[in-house]
KOLDREN-975391 format. One record per atom (N, C-alpha, C): residue in three letters; z, y, x. Coordinates in steps of 0.1 Angstrom, whole numbers, padded with zeros to 4 digits, always signed. Layout:
REM KOLDREN-975391
ALAZYX;...
***
This chain:
REM KOLDREN-975391
UNK+0479+0705+1430;UNK+0486+0717+1427;UNK+0476+0731+1417;UNK+0482+0734+1405;UNK+0477+0744+1407;UNK+0487+0755+1399;UNK+0477+0763+1396;UNK+0486+0776+1391;UNK+0477+0781+1374;UNK+0486+0788+1370;UNK+0488+0787+1354;UNK+0492+0800+1348;UNK+0488+0809+1348;UNK+0497+0822+1341;UNK+0498+0822+1323;UNK+0509+0828+1323;UNK+0515+0821+1308;UNK+0520+0839+1301;UNK+0518+0843+1293;UNK+0523+0852+1287;UNK+0531+0857+1294;UNK+0539+0867+1290;UNK+0551+0874+1287;UNK+0561+0873+1273;UNK+0572+0860+1277;UNK+0577+0858+1264;UNK+0580+0877+1253;UNK+0581+0873+1247;UNK+0585+0886+1232;UNK+0598+0892+1239;UNK+0600+0907+1239;UNK+0614+0912+1238;UNK+0621+0916+1254;UNK+0612+0909+1259;UNK+0608+0910+1279;UNK+0605+0913+1282;UNK+0601+0924+1293;UNK+0590+0927+1298;UNK+0589+0924+1315;UNK+0586+0910+1311;UNK+0587+0899+1323;UNK+0569+0894+1326;UNK+0568+0887+1333;UNK+0556+0879+1339;UNK+0560+0865+1343;UNK+0556+0854+1343;UNK+0562+0844+1343;UNK+0547+0839+1350;UNK+0553+0828+1365;UNK+0533+0823+1368;UNK+0547+0806+1372;UNK+0536+0796+1365;UNK+0541+0783+1372;UNK+0535+0778+1383;UNK+0536+0766+1389;UNK+0533+0761+1398;UNK+0542+0748+1403;UNK+0535+0739+1403;UNK+0532+0720+1404;UNK+0523+0715+1405;UNK+0527+0703+1412;UNK+0524+0694+1419;UNK+0521+0678+1415;UNK+0513+0668+1410;UNK+0511+0660+1411;UNK+0494+0660+1397;UNK+0492+0641+1392;UNK+0482+0648+1383;UNK+0487+0650+1376;UNK+0498+0641+1370;UNK+0504+0651+1358;UNK+0518+0659+1357;UNK+0518+0671+1361;UNK+0521+0679+1360;UNK+0534+0681+1348;UNK+0549+0685+1351;UNK+0560+0686+1349;UNK+0552+0700+1337;UNK+0563+0697+1321;UNK+0558+0716+1320;UNK+0577+0722+1312;UNK+0579+0729+1307;UNK+0591+0737+1305;UNK+0602+0722+1294;UNK+0589+0715+1285;UNK+0595+0706+1282;UNK+0604+0694+1288;UNK+0598+0690+1304;UNK+0600+0684+1307;UNK+0619+0684+1315;UNK+0621+0698+1311;UNK+0632+0700+1322;UNK+0646+0698+1320;UNK+0642+0692+1307;UNK+0658+0683+1303;UNK+0659+0671+1302;UNK+0646+0668+1313;UNK+0651+0650+1324;UNK+0653+0653+1334;UNK+0660+0639+1336;UNK+0675+0639+1348;UNK+0667+0639+1360;UNK+0656+0637+1354;UNK+0646+0630+1371;UNK+0632+0645+1374;UNK+0635+0653+1369;UNK+0622+0664+1370;UNK+0630+0679+1371;UNK+0630+0685+1387;UNK+0639+0692+1389;UNK+0628+0702+1385;UNK+0632+0712+1379;UNK+0631+0725+1372;UNK+0638+0735+1378;UNK+0626+0750+1385;UNK+0634+0756+1389;UNK+0627+0771+1387;UNK+0633+0779+1386;UNK+0629+0791+1380;UNK+0632+0804+1389;UNK+0629+0815+1391;UNK+0630+0827+1401;UNK+0627+0840+1395;UNK+0639+0845+1391;UNK+0638+0864+1389;UNK+0638+0872+1397;UNK+0632+0873+1396;UNK+0621+0888+1406;UNK+0639+0900+1408;UNK+0640+0910+1415;UNK+0648+0925+1415;UNK+0639+0929+1409;UNK+0634+0943+1404;UNK+0621+0949+1403;UNK+0610+0945+1413;UNK+0616+0947+1423;UNK+0601+0945+1429;UNK+0595+0937+1424;UNK+0580+0940+1427;UNK+0567+0927+1427;UNK+0575+0913+1431;UNK+0572+0906+1432;UNK+0571+0889+1435;UNK+0554+0891+1445;UNK+0550+0898+1448;UNK+0541+0899+1457;UNK+0542+0912+1463;UNK+0558+0915+1470;UNK+0557+0928+1477;UNK+0558+0925+1492;UNK+0550+0912+1499;UNK+0546+0912+1515;UNK+0558+0907+1519;UNK+0575+0907+1510;UNK+0585+0907+1516;UNK+0596+0903+1510;UNK+0610+0903+1503;UNK+0617+0894+1502;UNK+0618+0891+1491;UNK+0614+0892+1480;UNK+0610+0886+1465;UNK+0593+0876+1470;UNK+0583+0881+1476;UNK+0574+0872+1481;UNK+0583+0859+1487;UNK+0590+0861+1500;UNK+0591+0852+1507;UNK+0606+0838+1500;UNK+0614+0848+1492;UNK+0622+0836+1479;UNK+0615+0826+1471;UNK+0600+0835+1466;UNK+0591+0827+1456;UNK+0587+0816+1461;UNK+0580+0816+1478;UNK+0571+0807+1480;UNK+0582+0797+1489;UNK+0594+0802+1491;UNK+0606+0790+1495;UNK+0611+0778+1484;UNK+0609+0782+1472;UNK+0613+0776+1461;UNK+0603+0770+1448;UNK+0586+0774+1452;UNK+0580+0769+1449;UNK+0575+0759+1461;UNK+0577+0759+1471;UNK+0573+0750+1485;UNK+0590+0737+1475;UNK+0602+0742+1474;UNK+0612+0730+1468;UNK+0603+0725+1459;UNK+0600+0732+1451;UNK+0597+0726+1434;UNK+0587+0714+1437;UNK+0578+0716+1445;UNK+0566+0714+1455;UNK+0569+0697+1456;UNK+0575+0698+1467;UNK+0582+0688+1476;UNK+0590+0680+1468;UNK+0591+0684+1457;UNK+0604+0668+1449;UNK+0593+0669+1435;UNK+0582+0672+1437;UNK+0567+0669+1424;UNK+0573+0677+1408;UNK+0586+0685+1412;UNK+0588+0696+1398;UNK+0578+0705+1394;UNK+0587+0714+1386;UNK+0581+0732+1387;UNK+0588+0737+1386;UNK+0580+0748+1393;UNK+0588+0758+1398;UNK+0578+0775+1388;UNK+0589+0783+1383;UNK+0585+0792+1376;UNK+0591+0808+1384;UNK+0581+0815+1376;UNK+0589+0833+1384;UNK+0587+0843+1369;UNK+0597+0849+1370;UNK+0597+0864+1361;UNK+0601+0876+1366;UNK+0587+0879+1370;UNK+0592+0896+1377;UNK+0598+0908+1367;UNK+0614+0906+1369;UNK+0620+0925+1366;UNK+0613+0932+1363;UNK+0612+0943+1352;UNK+0602+0956+1354;UNK+0615+0966+1350;UNK+0630+0960+1348;UNK+0635+0972+1345;UNK+0651+0964+1348;UNK+0659+0970+1355;UNK+0672+0963+1358;UNK+0682+0960+1347;UNK+0677+0970+1334;UNK+0686+0959+1324;UNK+0682+0947+1318;UNK+0673+0936+1320;UNK+0664+0931+1318;UNK+0671+0917+1324;UNK+0676+0920+1334;UNK+0685+0908+1344;UNK+0684+0896+1339;UNK+0698+0901+1326;UNK+0700+0889+1321;UNK+0696+0883+1309;UNK+0681+0890+1308;UNK+0676+0879+1296;UNK+0665+0874+1304;UNK+0662+0876+1318;UNK+0653+0874+1326;UNK+0658+0858+1325;UNK+0675+0863+1337;UNK+0680+0845+1333;UNK+0679+0837+1326;UNK+0683+0842+1312;UNK+0684+0832+1302;UNK+0670+0829+1291;UNK+0659+0836+1299;UNK+0648+0826+1299;UNK+0646+0811+1306;UNK+0654+0807+1314;UNK+0651+0800+1318;UNK+0665+0786+1319;UNK+0680+0797+1316;UNK+0688+0784+1311;UNK+0688+0777+1297;UNK+0679+0789+1286;UNK+0677+0783+1273;UNK+0668+0772+1280;UNK+0658+0771+1288;UNK+0652+0759+1283;UNK+0659+0752+1293;UNK+0666+0749+1299;UNK+0678+0739+1307;UNK+0668+0741+1319;UNK+0665+0746+1328;UNK+0661+0746+1342;UNK+0672+0740+1356;UNK+0673+0738+1359;UNK+0683+0730+1368;UNK+0684+0741+1378;UNK+0677+0748+1389;UNK+0683+0761+1395;UNK+0674+0770+1392;UNK+0686+0781+1399;UNK+0679+0794+1391;UNK+0681+0801+1402;UNK+0672+0805+1410;UNK+0670+0818+1421;UNK+0673+0832+1414;UNK+0679+0845+1421;UNK+0679+0852+1415;UNK+0683+0864+1429;UNK+0669+0870+1429;UNK+0668+0880+1447;UNK+0669+0888+1441;UNK+0677+0900+1453;UNK+0682+0912+1454;UNK+0702+0912+1451;UNK+0704+0922+1462;UNK+0715+0927+1457;UNK+0720+0932+1443;UNK+0709+0938+1438;UNK+0714+0945+1429;UNK+0713+0933+1415;UNK+0709+0920+1415;UNK+0710+0911+1405;UNK+0728+0902+1408;UNK+0732+0903+1417;UNK+0749+0896+1419;UNK+0756+0899+1409;UNK+0752+0910+1398;UNK+0767+0911+1391;UNK+0761+0898+1379;UNK+0746+0900+1375;UNK+0742+0890+1360;UNK+0742+0879+1367;UNK+0741+0874+1382;UNK+0740+0861+1385;UNK+0753+0852+1384;UNK+0762+0862+1388;UNK+0775+0859+1387;UNK+0785+0855+1371;UNK+0780+0865+1361;UNK+0784+0862+1351;UNK+0772+0849+1341;UNK+0760+0848+1343;UNK+0751+0838+1340;UNK+0755+0824+1344;UNK+0766+0819+1363;UNK+0770+0808+1366;UNK+0779+0805+1355;UNK+0787+0818+1354;UNK+0800+0815+1343;UNK+0796+0807+1332;UNK+0787+0815+1324;UNK+0784+0811+1311;UNK+0774+0793+1311;UNK+0770+0791+1324;UNK+0755+0782+1323;UNK+0764+0772+1331;UNK+0774+0763+1334;UNK+0783+0761+1349;UNK+0778+0750+1358;UNK+0769+0740+1344;UNK+0756+0729+1342;UNK+0745+0731+1353;UNK+0743+0750+1356;UNK+0730+0747+1365;UNK+0734+0755+1371;UNK+0732+0754+1381;UNK+0729+0762+1400;UNK+0724+0775+1402;UNK+0731+0780+1405;UNK+0723+0791+1407;UNK+0724+0798+1420;UNK+0717+0804+1428;UNK+0710+0802+1441;UNK+0707+0822+1442;UNK+0716+0827+1447;UNK+0714+0846+1451;UNK+0711+0850+1461;UNK+0695+0855+1462;UNK+0696+0855+1477;UNK+0695+0870+1480;UNK+0708+0874+1489;UNK+0713+0890+1493;UNK+0719+0887+1485;UNK+0733+0882+1480;UNK+0740+0881+1472;UNK+0752+0876+1479;UNK+0761+0887+1484;UNK+0777+0880+1489;UNK+0784+0874+1481;UNK+0791+0863+1480;UNK+0799+0862+1466;UNK+0812+0858+1476;UNK+0817+0869+1466;UNK+0837+0870+1472;UNK+0846+0859+1463;UNK+0839+0858+1450;UNK+0848+0847+1445;UNK+0837+0832+1444;UNK+0847+0821+1449;UNK+0835+0807+1453;UNK+0832+0806+1437;UNK+0823+0804+1434;UNK+0823+0789+1420;UNK+0813+0779+1421;UNK+0818+0773+1420;UNK+0809+0758+1421;UNK+0793+0760+1428;UNK+0794+0759+1416;UNK+0771+0762+1411;UNK+0763+0771+1412;UNK+0771+0782+1422;UNK+0769+0798+1425;UNK+0767+0800+1440;UNK+0756+0799+1448;UNK+0756+0802+1463;UNK+0746+0814+1464;UNK+0754+0821+1477;UNK+0747+0833+1479;UNK+0741+0828+1492;UNK+0729+0830+1489;UNK+0724+0831+1503;UNK+0718+0842+1514;UNK+0730+0847+1522;UNK+0730+0860+1526;UNK+0723+0860+1545;UNK+0723+0863+1550;UNK+0722+0871+1565;UNK+0723+0885+1573;UNK+0725+0877+1584;UNK+0728+0886+1596;UNK+0717+0897+1599;UNK+0717+0910+1590;UNK+0710+0915+1586;UNK+0705+0925+1598;UNK+0722+0926+1604;UNK+0723+0938+1614;UNK+0721+0933+1626;UNK+0719+0918+1626;UNK+0719+0913+1637;UNK+0698+0914+1645;UNK+0693+0914+1632;UNK+0678+0915+1632;UNK+0671+0928+1637;UNK+0684+0938+1631;UNK+0684+0954+1629;UNK+0682+0960+1644;UNK+0697+0953+1648;UNK+0702+0953+1665;UNK+0688+0950+1671;UNK+0679+0938+1672;UNK+0669+0932+1681;UNK+0652+0939+1679;UNK+0652+0949+1666;UNK+0646+0951+1668;UNK+0647+0969+1668;UNK+0656+0973+1665;UNK+0661+0988+1678;UNK+0664+0986+1694;UNK+0668+0977+1697;UNK+0663+0974+1710;UNK+0649+0976+1716;UNK+0642+0967+1706;UNK+0632+0969+1716;UNK+0623+0989+1716;UNK+0627+0992+1697;UNK+0618+1005+1699;UNK+0626+1016+1708;UNK+0643+1011+1711;UNK+0647+1025+1723;UNK+0635+1019+1738;UNK+0638+1006+1735;UNK+0627+1008+1751;UNK+0618+1013+1754;UNK+0601+1012+1742;UNK+0594+1012+1739;UNK+0590+1029+1737;UNK+0600+1037+1732;UNK+0599+1053+1723;UNK+0599+1061+1740;UNK+0588+1064+1733;UNK+0584+1078+1743;UNK+0590+1095+1743;UNK+0592+1094+1730;UNK+0595+1107+1725;UNK+0612+1103+1725;UNK+0616+1092+1723;UNK+0627+1095+1723;UNK+0639+1096+1708;UNK+0631+1097+1702;UNK+0628+1097+1686;UNK+0623+1085+1678;UNK+0638+1080+1671;UNK+0629+1071+1664;UNK+0630+1076+1647;UNK+0626+1064+1637;UNK+0627+1066+1622;UNK+0628+1055+1612;UNK+0632+1051+1609;UNK+0642+1047+1597;UNK+0636+1050+1582;UNK+0624+1041+1570;UNK+0624+1044+1560;UNK+0627+1030+1551;UNK+0632+1032+1541;UNK+0643+1025+1535;UNK+0641+1022+1521;UNK+0642+1007+1512;UNK+0651+1018+1503;UNK+0660+1016+1495;UNK+0667+1012+1488;UNK+0678+1019+1489;UNK+0691+1014+1495;UNK+0704+1025+1494;UNK+0709+1022+1500;UNK+0724+1014+1495;UNK+0721+1002+1499;UNK+0728+0989+1498;UNK+0730+0981+1507;UNK+0742+0971+1503;UNK+0742+0963+1519;UNK+0734+0962+1525;UNK+0727+0949+1518;UNK+0721+0945+1530;UNK+0702+0956+1536;UNK+0706+0964+1532;UNK+0702+0976+1537;UNK+0702+0979+1550;UNK+0720+0987+1543;UNK+0726+0993+1551;UNK+0727+0984+1568;UNK+0731+0973+1568;UNK+0727+0963+1579;UNK+0717+0966+1582;UNK+0707+0963+1577;UNK+0695+0964+1590;UNK+0693+0982+1595;UNK+0697+0988+1586;UNK+0702+1006+1595;UNK+0706+1006+1606;UNK+0721+1004+1602;UNK+0727+1006+1607;UNK+0732+0996+1624;UNK+0721+0983+1622;UNK+0717+0971+1635;UNK+0707+0982+1645;UNK+0700+0988+1635;UNK+0685+0996+1644;UNK+0693+1002+1653;UNK+0701+1016+1646;UNK+0703+1019+1654;UNK+0713+1017+1665;UNK+0723+1009+1668;UNK+0730+1002+1672;UNK+0722+1004+1684;UNK+0712+0990+1677;UNK+0701+0988+1689;UNK+0694+0990+1697;UNK+0692+1001+1693;UNK+0680+1019+1697;UNK+0690+1023+1711;UNK+0704+1025+1702;UNK+0715+1032+1718;UNK+0718+1026+1727;UNK+0720+1009+1719;UNK+0721+1006+1736;UNK+0708+0998+1746;UNK+0699+1005+1736;UNK+0691+1002+1751;UNK+0688+1015+1757;UNK+0685+1023+1748;UNK+0682+1040+1750;UNK+0693+1050+1745;UNK+0703+1050+1758;UNK+0711+1059+1748;UNK+0713+1073+1749;UNK+0694+1080+1750;UNK+0688+1095+1746;UNK+0686+1088+1733;UNK+0681+1083+1723;UNK+0673+1086+1717;UNK+0680+1089+1704;UNK+0676+1092+1689;UNK+0681+1098+1679;UNK+0670+1093+1671;UNK+0677+1086+1658;UNK+0675+1078+1647;UNK+0678+1090+1632;UNK+0662+1090+1629;UNK+0664+1097+1615;UNK+0660+1085+1605;UNK+0673+1084+1597;UNK+0671+1077+1586;UNK+0668+1084+1577;UNK+0664+1071+1566;UNK+0661+1084+1551;UNK+0662+1068+1541;UNK+0673+1066+1533;UNK+0667+1056+1522;UNK+0661+1063+1505;UNK+0658+1049+1494;UNK+0653+1060+1489;UNK+0662+1058+1478;UNK+0665+1072+1467;UNK+0671+1075+1458;UNK+0672+1072+1454;UNK+0682+1065+1445;UNK+0690+1059+1434;UNK+0677+1054+1422;UNK+0671+1043+1418;UNK+0657+1041+1409;UNK+0656+1029+1402;UNK+0648+1026+1395;UNK+0647+1010+1394;UNK+0634+1005+1409;UNK+0624+1018+1408;UNK+0617+1013+1416;UNK+0619+1013+1437;UNK+0633+1013+1435;UNK+0635+1019+1451;UNK+0633+1009+1462;UNK+0627+0997+1458;UNK+0614+0990+1463;UNK+0604+0985+1463;UNK+0598+0995+1458;UNK+0580+0991+1450;UNK+0580+1006+1448;UNK+0581+1012+1453;UNK+0577+1030+1456;UNK+0569+1033+1472;UNK+0557+1025+1477;UNK+0550+1027+1488;UNK+0545+1046+1488;UNK+0544+1050+1475;UNK+0541+1063+1482;UNK+0554+1070+1482;UNK+0563+1071+1487;UNK+0573+1079+1485;UNK+0574+1074+1500;UNK+0573+1058+1502;UNK+0578+1053+1519;UNK+0561+1059+1529;UNK+0557+1057+1523;UNK+0546+1066+1530;UNK+0548+1084+1533;UNK+0550+1091+1524;UNK+0559+1106+1525;UNK+0564+1108+1534;UNK+0577+1098+1538;UNK+0589+1099+1541;UNK+0581+1094+1557;UNK+0578+1084+1561;UNK+0570+1079+1574;UNK+0563+1098+1583;UNK+0557+1100+1572;UNK+0551+1112+1575;UNK+0555+1123+1581;UNK+0568+1123+1577;UNK+0574+1130+1575;UNK+0580+1127+1587;UNK+0583+1118+1592;UNK+0592+1113+1609;UNK+0581+1114+1619;UNK+0571+1113+1611;UNK+0554+1107+1625;UNK+0553+1129+1628;UNK+0555+1138+1617;UNK+0553+1151+1623;UNK+0567+1152+1628;UNK+0579+1153+1630;UNK+0588+1154+1634;UNK+0589+1146+1651;UNK+0574+1141+1657;UNK+0575+1129+1662;UNK+0586+1121+1667;UNK+0583+1112+1659;UNK+0595+1097+1660;UNK+0579+1088+1660;UNK+0585+1083+1673;UNK+0568+1072+1677;UNK+0567+1057+1677;UNK+0579+1056+1674;UNK+0588+1041+1665;UNK+0596+1044+1654;UNK+0587+1035+1643;UNK+0595+1036+1627;UNK+0597+1025+1621;UNK+0610+1022+1615;UNK+0612+1008+1608;UNK+0608+1015+1598;UNK+0604+1003+1587;UNK+0595+1002+1576;UNK+0607+0992+1563;UNK+0620+0995+1562;UNK+0626+0975+1554;UNK+0632+0985+1543;UNK+0619+0983+1532;UNK+0624+0981+1522;UNK+0612+0973+1508;UNK+0613+0962+1509;UNK+0595+0955+1501;UNK+0585+0970+1504;UNK+0581+0968+1488;UNK+0568+0977+1494;UNK+0570+0994+1493;UNK+0583+0995+1494;UNK+0586+1015+1500;UNK+0583+1011+1510;UNK+0589+1000+1518;UNK+0585+1003+1533;UNK+0576+1000+1540;UNK+0568+0993+1528;UNK+0554+0991+1534;UNK+0543+0997+1529;UNK+0548+1009+1527;UNK+0542+1024+1527;UNK+0538+1028+1537;UNK+0551+1027+1540;UNK+0561+1034+1554;UNK+0542+1032+1563;UNK+0544+1014+1570;UNK+0538+1012+1581;UNK+0526+1010+1573;UNK+0525+1015+1563;UNK+0502+1016+1565;UNK+0497+1028+1566;UNK+0514+1039+1561;UNK+0513+1050+1567;UNK+0507+1056+1578;UNK+0519+1047+1587;UNK+0522+1049+1602;UNK+0505+1042+1607;UNK+0507+1029+1603;UNK+0486+1023+1607;UNK+0475+1035+1607;UNK+0477+1041+1598;UNK+0467+1051+1598;UNK+0467+1067+1606;UNK+0474+1068+1614;UNK+0473+1075+1621;UNK+0469+1075+1635;UNK+0471+1086+1636;UNK+0463+1085+1653;UNK+0468+1085+1664;UNK+0462+1073+1670;UNK+0474+1069+1683;UNK+0482+1058+1680;UNK+0479+1047+1666;UNK+0486+1040+1660;UNK+0483+1024+1674;UNK+0492+1020+1677;UNK+0491+1013+1683;UNK+0492+1015+1697;UNK+0492+1025+1699;UNK+0494+1026+1719;UNK+0500+1043+1721;UNK+0503+1047+1711;UNK+0517+1062+1714;UNK+0523+1058+1705;UNK+0524+1055+1694;UNK+0531+1049+1681;UNK+0529+1036+1670;UNK+0540+1029+1671;UNK+0547+1018+1670;UNK+0547+1018+1653;UNK+0553+1005+1647;UNK+0556+1008+1636;UNK+0564+0988+1631;UNK+0573+0991+1627;UNK+0580+0980+1626;UNK+0587+0972+1614;UNK+0582+0961+1610;UNK+0576+0957+1591;UNK+0597+0950+1590;UNK+0597+0941+1579;UNK+0604+0934+1578;UNK+0608+0924+1570;UNK+0618+0911+1570;UNK+0619+0903+1557;UNK+0610+0888+1567;UNK+0597+0898+1559;UNK+0593+0879+1570;UNK+0580+0888+1580;UNK+0573+0877+1587;UNK+0563+0885+1594;UNK+0554+0892+1589;UNK+0550+0903+1588;UNK+0547+0912+1583;UNK+0531+0914+1587;UNK+0531+0909+1603;UNK+0512+0903+1608;UNK+0503+0899+1591;UNK+0514+0893+1589;UNK+0504+0881+1580;UNK+0501+0887+1567;UNK+0517+0890+1562;UNK+0515+0895+1546;UNK+0510+0913+1548;UNK+0511+0924+1553;UNK+0509+0935+1555;UNK+0495+0934+1566;UNK+0486+0931+1565;UNK+0475+0931+1574;UNK+0471+0946+1577;UNK+0467+0950+1566;UNK+0474+0966+1574;UNK+0477+0977+1580;UNK+0486+0968+1579;UNK+0498+0977+1595;UNK+0496+0973+1606;UNK+0485+0957+1610;UNK+0487+0955+1621;UNK+0479+0965+1637;UNK+0477+0975+1630;UNK+0475+0986+1643;UNK+0485+0991+1650;UNK+0501+0994+1644;UNK+0508+0998+1647;UNK+0519+0989+1645;UNK+0518+0975+1636;UNK+0530+0963+1643;UNK+0531+0953+1652;UNK+0541+0960+1660;UNK+0542+0959+1667;UNK+0553+0939+1668;UNK+0561+0945+1657;UNK+0570+0932+1656;UNK+0581+0932+1642;UNK+0582+0919+1639;UNK+0589+0926+1625;UNK+0601+0913+1623;UNK+0616+0924+1623;UNK+0631+0918+1618;UNK+0633+0908+1605;UNK+0627+0896+1616;UNK+0631+0887+1596;UNK+0636+0882+1594;UNK+0641+0884+1577;UNK+0651+0870+1578;UNK+0645+0862+1572;UNK+0649+0844+1572;UNK+0643+0836+1572;UNK+0643+0829+1556;UNK+0637+0839+1547;UNK+0640+0839+1534;UNK+0635+0825+1527;UNK+0625+0821+1532;UNK+0615+0810+1527;UNK+0623+0794+1529;UNK+0625+0799+1545;UNK+0629+0788+1549;UNK+0642+0780+1537;UNK+0649+0795+1538;UNK+0668+0790+1535;UNK+0665+0787+1520;UNK+0655+0799+1513;UNK+0653+0793+1499;UNK+0657+0773+1494;UNK+0639+0773+1502;UNK+0643+0761+1500;UNK+0650+0747+1507;UNK+0652+0755+1513;UNK+0666+0744+1519;UNK+0677+0747+1508;UNK+0683+0752+1504;UNK+0690+0755+1493;UNK+0689+0751+1475;UNK+0674+0749+1479;UNK+0668+0745+1463;UNK+0668+0727+1467;UNK+0666+0728+1479;UNK+0664+0710+1475;UNK+0677+0707+1477;UNK+0694+0713+1485;UNK+0703+0705+1484;UNK+0709+0711+1468;UNK+0703+0715+1461;UNK+0708+0713+1446;UNK+0704+0705+1442;UNK+0693+0697+1443;UNK+0684+0687+1439;UNK+0693+0677+1441;UNK+0695+0671+1460;UNK+0702+0662+1465;UNK+0718+0662+1459;UNK+0722+0674+1455;UNK+0736+0669+1455;UNK+0744+0677+1464;UNK+0739+0681+1477;UNK+0748+0688+1485;UNK+0756+0701+1483;UNK+0746+0707+1475;UNK+0742+0725+1476;UNK+0764+0728+1471;UNK+0762+0737+1477;UNK+0782+0745+1479;UNK+0781+0756+1476;UNK+0791+0757+1464;UNK+0794+0768+1462;UNK+0801+0781+1472;UNK+0799+0795+1472;UNK+0801+0801+1481;UNK+0792+0813+1485;UNK+0794+0810+1499;UNK+0780+0815+1513;UNK+0771+0806+1521;UNK+0761+0813+1518;UNK+0752+0803+1530;UNK+0740+0809+1534;UNK+0748+0812+1552;UNK+0744+0818+1562;UNK+0731+0814+1569;UNK+0719+0826+1561;UNK+0705+0820+1567;UNK+0702+0829+1582;UNK+0695+0828+1587;UNK+0686+0827+1600;UNK+0676+0841+1596;UNK+0678+0849+1611;UNK+0675+0863+1615;UNK+0664+0861+1624;UNK+0655+0871+1626;UNK+0643+0867+1644;UNK+0639+0882+1641;UNK+0636+0883+1656;UNK+0620+0892+1656;UNK+0605+0881+1652;UNK+0600+0883+1644;UNK+0588+0878+1645;UNK+0582+0885+1656;UNK+0568+0873+1662;UNK+0561+0876+1675;UNK+0554+0888+1673;UNK+0552+0887+1687;UNK+0545+0900+1690;UNK+0528+0903+1685;UNK+0521+0894+1687;UNK+0509+0891+1682;UNK+0497+0902+1689;UNK+0488+0909+1688;UNK+0481+0914+1695;UNK+0491+0924+1702;UNK+0501+0925+1703;UNK+0507+0935+1712;UNK+0515+0925+1725;UNK+0512+0914+1726;UNK+0520+0907+1736;UNK+0514+0909+1747;UNK+0502+0911+1747;UNK+0496+0913+1761;UNK+0495+0926+1763;UNK+0500+0936+1757;UNK+0499+0949+1767;UNK+0515+0954+1763;UNK+0524+0945+1761;UNK+0540+0951+1762;UNK+0543+0949+1772;UNK+0549+0955+1782;UNK+0554+0954+1799;UNK+0565+0944+1793;UNK+0563+0933+1808;UNK+0570+0924+1809;UNK+0581+0923+1809;UNK+0587+0935+1817;UNK+0609+0943+1816;UNK+0613+0942+1798;UNK+0601+0948+1793;UNK+0605+0950+1781;UNK+0603+0931+1775;UNK+0597+0926+1768;UNK+0600+0910+1766;UNK+0612+0906+1771;UNK+0610+0908+1785;UNK+0625+0898+1787;UNK+0635+0906+1791;UNK+0640+0914+1784;UNK+0654+0922+1780;UNK+0655+0924+1763;UNK+0640+0924+1752;UNK+0646+0920+1741;UNK+0652+0896+1747;UNK+0639+0898+1748;UNK+0646+0882+1745;UNK+0659+0878+1750;UNK+0661+0884+1764;UNK+0678+0881+1766;UNK+0690+0890+1752;UNK+0688+0897+1752;UNK+0696+0904+1738;UNK+0697+0895+1725;UNK+0682+0886+1721;UNK+0678+0880+1707;UNK+0688+0867+1711;UNK+0690+0864+1724;UNK+0691+0851+1728;UNK+0712+0853+1726;UNK+0713+0862+1729;UNK+0727+0868+1733;UNK+0735+0874+1720;UNK+0726+0876+1708;UNK+0729+0881+1696;UNK+0729+0858+1686;UNK+0725+0852+1695;UNK+0725+0842+1690;UNK+0735+0831+1689;UNK+0741+0836+1707;UNK+0750+0830+1716;UNK+0766+0837+1713;UNK+0766+0849+1702;UNK+0770+0859+1704;UNK+0781+0868+1714;UNK+0772+0861+1729;UNK+0775+0869+1735;UNK+0772+0885+1735;UNK+0761+0889+1721;UNK+0761+0903+1720;UNK+0764+0905+1708;UNK+0775+0909+1707;UNK+0776+0917+1692;UNK+0769+0934+1690;UNK+0766+0931+1677;UNK+0759+0949+1668;UNK+0771+0960+1671;UNK+0782+0952+1663;UNK+0794+0962+1660;UNK+0796+0970+1647;UNK+0782+0966+1642;UNK+0784+0966+1627;UNK+0791+0967+1618;UNK+0795+0975+1611;UNK+0806+0971+1598;UNK+0798+0981+1589;UNK+0806+0975+1575;UNK+0801+0985+1568;UNK+0815+0987+1556;
***
């Protein structure tokens, strides 16, 4: 496998990267060939290395292309007005599958799917109200992952004050937040949860400075467990908490989307777990299904879960871990419901 950087195409502020396998690697010129799988991914305004949902989706798309011996490239969107133009860069080159990442890209993805019915589209975090044969929304029960994380937080807190530092107030993030609060209250009815969403802006998921500042405010107000959910914005919160006196002994943080123990190692001093959406797995499955012709339009339900406790596994009380495991199992079999509605 090799990685090659290419310049941004004219008129669109984007960056593309290619990754492929085999001794004779395919190029864009091969995308018109039926035997070559070409996969393009367009990020939301967060970066492809956001250690969260954009990166997770890219890793899934890249892995699927490599397994198929094909080609994968990404474009980073720098301005939301470029969604359609960035998608078009791939349709113009006859890419077979185009993955778009994030709820905010839903409208542009639907329009592209209508304009290019021969192309398969996968919309990560994009619920499909209208079924198009060539568009599949990869969606997740974020409320369940948030509920499990909140349940843990409710058992860990000593101050009975919890916090959430979040990206934009859009449905997937709201489901995380409402699930976290419901789980915390189920575990500990005495808790209060302070929740803050990033103000509407293109950098809502890529503003670590804002995330850090908001986390510091919540710490000053006595929060001792804080959930950071919002791409690089949430990562800023995690890093700020990790740098705080008491991190990991009396103050904890919880990550999101991926197991952030590995993706944001700076957060390890406080990172007790992460509320995961298995985006990499879901994206890879759908891309390979598109290649095999078995993908269906509509919605595809991905999986969620809690990341391992890593270094905290030895210090968390057994009764806490057992209680959380029971809740996670109950969420999976339906015996525990979050009660979250939007």
